KERO-14912 format. One line per 5 residues: their letters; for each residue z, x, y of C-alpha. Coordinates in pm, whole numbers, plus 50000, padded with zeros to 5 digits. Each point is the difference from the previous one (the first is absolute). Layout:
<recs>
a	Z X Y | ...;
</recs>
This chain:
<recs>
xxxxx	11114 73021 73556 | 49720 49751 50068 | 49993 49836 49655 | 50278 49749 50058 | 49981 49826 49664;
xxxxx	49767 49981 49702 | 50104 49775 49712 | 49848 49827 49702 | 50106 49634 49960 | 49977 49813 49672;
xxxxx	50068 49628 49972 | 50145 50004 50351 | 50247 50283 49942 | 49995 50364 50097 | 49902 50200 49691;
xxxxx	49959 50363 50105 | 49906 50228 50286 | 49630 50080 50033 | 49864 50354 49999 | 49705 49983 50240;
xxxxx	49851 50317 49855 | 49934 49828 49667 | 49719 49748 49932 | 50097 49634 50000 | 50039 49827 49665;
xxxxx	49957 49625 50026 | 50232 49782 49793 | 49996 49618 49997 | 50272 49838 50212 | 50065 50314 50204;
xxxxx	49905 50134 50342 | 50089 50297 50217 | 50135 49988 50354 | 49967 50318 50206 | 50136 50031 50352;
xxxxx	49889 50284 50230 | 50110 50090 50351 | 49762 50216 50206 | 49870 50181 49690 | 49820 50332 50026;
xxxxx	49646 50051 49873 | 50105 50126 49656 | 50236 49711 49929 | 49744 49743 50105 | 49734 50176 49791;
xxxxx	50220 49975 49689 | 50046 49628 50057 | 49628 49949 50064 | 49906 50182 49679 | 50259 49818 49789;
xxxxx	49896 49651 50111 | 49633 50060 50081 | 50031 49909 50368 | 49689 49985 50216 | 49949 50291 50239;
xxxxx	49945 49774 50303 | 50322 49812 49929 | 50193 50326 49966 | 49857 50117 50332 | 50108 49676 50169;
xxxxx	50350 50033 49853 | 50041 50345 50155 | 49919 49873 50350 | 50248 49831 50230 | 49721 49849 50209;
xxxxx	49803 49687 49927 | 50055 49626 49982 | 50139 49812 49699 | 49733 49960 49732 | 49936 49912 49639;
xxxxx	49727 50156 49785 | 49889 49943 49641 | 49903 50303 49790 | 49896 49876 49659 | 50313 49863 49832;
xxxxx	50228 50152 50263 | 50118 49882 50339 | 50076 50210 50304 | 50205 49843 50275 | 50127 50145 50327;
xxxxx	50274 49842 50212 | 50157 50111 50327 | 50376 50040 50042 | 50186 50021 50327 | 50336 50083 50153;
xxxxx	50126 49953 50354 | 50168 50304 50154 | 50127 49923 50348 | 49709 49823 50168 | 49725 50159 49789;
xxxxx	49847 49862 49679 | 49930 50275 49745 | 49747 49935 49724 | 49982 50119 49644 | 49786 49909 49701;
xxxxx	50058 49898 49640 | 49706 50019 49761 | 49982 49838 49657 | 49792 50098 49698 | 50009 49717 49750;
xxxxx	49867 50003 49646 | 50062 49785 49696 | 50281 50226 49880 | 50112 50193 50308 | 50085 49978 50367;
xxxxx	50025 50296 50235 | 50148 49971 50351 | 49942 50268 50264 | 50214 49988 50313 | 49917 50183 50322;
xxxxx	50186 50016 50331 | 50247 49733 50106 | 50066 49808 49682 | 50300 49856 49820 | 50066 50138 49652;
xxxxx	49959 49784 49690 | 50306 50121 49808 | 50214 49695 50079 | 49710 49768 49915 | 49942 50182 49671;
xxxxx	50368 49965 49908 | 49998 49631 50089 | 49695 49895 49803 | 50103 50212 49703 | 50292 49759 49967;
xxxxx	49758 49723 49896 | 49795 50114 49702 | 49807 49670 49984 | 49853 50051 50345 | 49928 50368 49951;
xxxxx	49833 49922 49667 | 49728 49811 50189 | 49842 50336 50071 | 49894 50222 50288 | 49862 49708 50204;
xxxxx	50353 49868 50035 | 50115 50342 50121 | 49713 49994 50253 | 50123 49663 50126 | 50361 50117 50025;
xxxxx	49920 50321 50191 | 49750 49825 50225 | 50257 49732 50079 | 50250 50275 50085 | 49750 50163 50237;
xxxxx	49924 49675 50179 | 50366 49898 50027 | 50047 50332 50180 | 49792 49863 50289 | 50260 49746 50105;
xxxxx	50300 50215 50106 | 49790 50185 50264 | 49852 49670 50115 | 50350 49852 50029 | 50111 50298 50213;
xxxxx	49694 49955 50220 | 50093 49631 50034 | 50344 50098 50129 | 49837 50222 50262 | 49772 49712 50099;
xxxxx	50306 49785 50076 | 50127 50277 50228 | 49664 50027 50175 | 49984 49623 50052 | 50343 50002 50164;
xxxxx	49900 50293 50224 | 49678 49826 50100 | 50180 49678 50094 | 50277 50182 50186 | 49762 50160 50247;
xxxxx	49710 50167 49827 | 49959 50320 49802 | 50035 50340 50158 | 49751 50281 49937 | 50181 50136 49695;
xxxxx	50028 49662 49829 | 49638 49916 50085 | 49886 50324 49836 | 50209 49918 49692 | 49852 49649 49979;
xxxxx	49645 50137 50014 | 50085 50258 49732 | 50152 49737 49773 | 49706 49766 50045 | 49760 50282 49908;
xxxxx	50205 50077 49688 | 49999 49634 49895 | 49624 49992 50040 | 49971 50302 49771 | 50234 49836 49748;
xxxxx	49793 49683 50005 | 49691 50206 49922 | 50181 50121 49687 | 50129 49659 49896 | 49667 49817 50010;
xxxxx	49836 50217 49727 | 50332 50004 49812 | 49984 49621 49984 | 49644 50023 49866 | 50110 50244 49729;
xxxxx	50282 49771 49884 | 49772 49696 50010 | 49753 50178 49769 | 50280 50079 49756 | 50106 49635 50006;
xxxxx	49659 49834 49966 | 49738 50237 49852 | 49945 50099 49640 | 50092 50367 50012 | 50045 50243 49712;
xxxxx	50359 50058 49883 | 50127 49698 50203 | 50107 49718 49768 | 49954 49634 50096 | 50373 49942 49959;
xxxxx	50062 50248 50285 | 49798 49809 50257 | 50293 49785 50121 | 50196 50320 50063 | 49722 50145 50213;
xxxxx	49962 49668 50186 | 50365 50037 50098 | 49932 50353 50123 | 49702 49868 50199 | 50225 49744 50168;
xxxxx	50238 50280 50102 | 49714 50196 50157 | 49879 49693 50186 | 50349 49939 50133 | 50022 50360 50120;
xxxxx	49656 49974 50163 | 50092 49671 50170 | 50325 50148 50126 | 49816 50305 50135 | 49745 49780 50177;
xxxxx	50278 49783 50145 | 50187 50305 50129 | 49683 50128 50168 | 49961 49663 50171 | 50363 50010 50110;
xxxxx	49951 50348 50148 | 49695 49873 50187 | 50207 49708 50130 | 50278 50239 50106 | 49754 50211 50199;
xxxxx	49847 49691 50164 | 50345 49861 50084 | 50111 50333 50144 | 49684 50026 50210 | 50042 49641 50123;
xxxxx	50365 50054 50096 | 49910 50327 50173 | 49728 49820 50194 | 50244 49725 50097 | 50247 50263 50121;
xxxxx	49729 50165 50207 | 49898 49663 50146 | 50362 49929 50091 | 50030 50337 50174 | 49671 49939 50180;
xxxxx	50121 49661 50124 | 50327 50152 50121 | 49816 50273 50189 | 49761 49743 50150 | 50292 49779 50109;
xxxxx	50189 50286 50166 | 49678 50119 50161 | 49949 49652 50150 | 50359 49989 50128 | 49978 50347 50154;
xxxxx	49664 49915 50157 | 50171 49757 50242 | 50226 50249 50186 | 49728 50263 49972 | 49743 49774 50167;
xxxxx	50234 49883 50277 | 50130 50351 50064 | 49641 50125 50009 | 49903 49745 50260 | 50294 50078 50226;
xxxxx	49933 50367 49958 | 49669 49967 50188 | 49985 50131 50357 | 49919 49673 50175 | 50162 49911 50333;
xxxxx	50019 49628 49949 | 50173 49914 49669 | 50200 49681 49926 | 50375 50028 50055 | 49983 50362 50121;
xxxxx	50198 49920 50312 | 50232 49747 49834 | 50364 50087 49928 | 49979 49808 49670 | 49656 50130 49900;
xxxxx	50124 50271 49764 | 50250 49777 49813 | 49736 49726 49985 | 49745 50228 49837 | 50260 50123 49749;
xxxxx	50091 49640 49921 | 49634 49910 49944 | 49953 50302 49771 | 50317 49918 49806 | 49912 49630 49967;
xxxxx	49646 50056 49876 | 50113 50272 49760 | 50278 49782 49854 | 49763 49707 49965 | 49755 50219 49807;
xxxxx	50283 50140 49787 | 50119 49652 49899 | 49641 49890 49940 | 49922 50291 49769 | 50338 49956 49833;
xxxxx	49916 49639 49923 | 49665 50101 49855 | 50172 50253 49774 | 49841 50304 50159 | 50336 50145 50101;
</recs>
């Protein structure tokens, strides 16, 4: 059943259930709120006929693709917002479209999207607010959609703390590096959704739009602030991920430099006995200390002394 709810509200209170197959009868002080979830073509056609919705807006509402937008069709508004959920390490997107007229509001949810039943129950408790009309319902649902951005962002923030600790402990391994790149790419995609979403909310808060009362502008300014906070948090998390990757690369480079210095130090130490042994391995008749009883111990002592001196020297420099 894709028609979740369809009710007529009068003076801020639920009056009756709406039959979408019948033509709408406008009565002062009343409006209709229809909620759809992934409707089929026939259900959406009934709604479009009943409320006189524009064909282009209906087509946009049926598509999960596209950026947030707001369009004016005569005395009606069409608005599209993106919803999201975080499953594991992957952000899944949905869409919620709004058709707003002077005496109706229709919401169409597609994909990953939180239902509006709890919101409907909550605002039905305050008849004074609901009596303000469909523009208040638009604000309430839009605020619910935007508040849904923060739990996934908070979970991503927790993962960022883990990545920072891993980076400082010794760098990220291949698996964590791949996850960081994936998360950064997802945050970039989210930021591309939030920027136009902020523009949509700013238009609702500052422009003279049909069916949006002046008294509702402070409400939409609050929603705009929430979007800006989400966008700022997303941008900050992308910067943190970039810092994590730079820190990991720097620590990895430092580890490689340390290993290189150790190898160079041991190579220098081993070069001493190698060089001396190579010289005495030559087939010359006259070599120093060849006929001496103490020649062999003396050469070993020289090798040991030079090697130990180099070892202490490199140790003092921090190479070993």
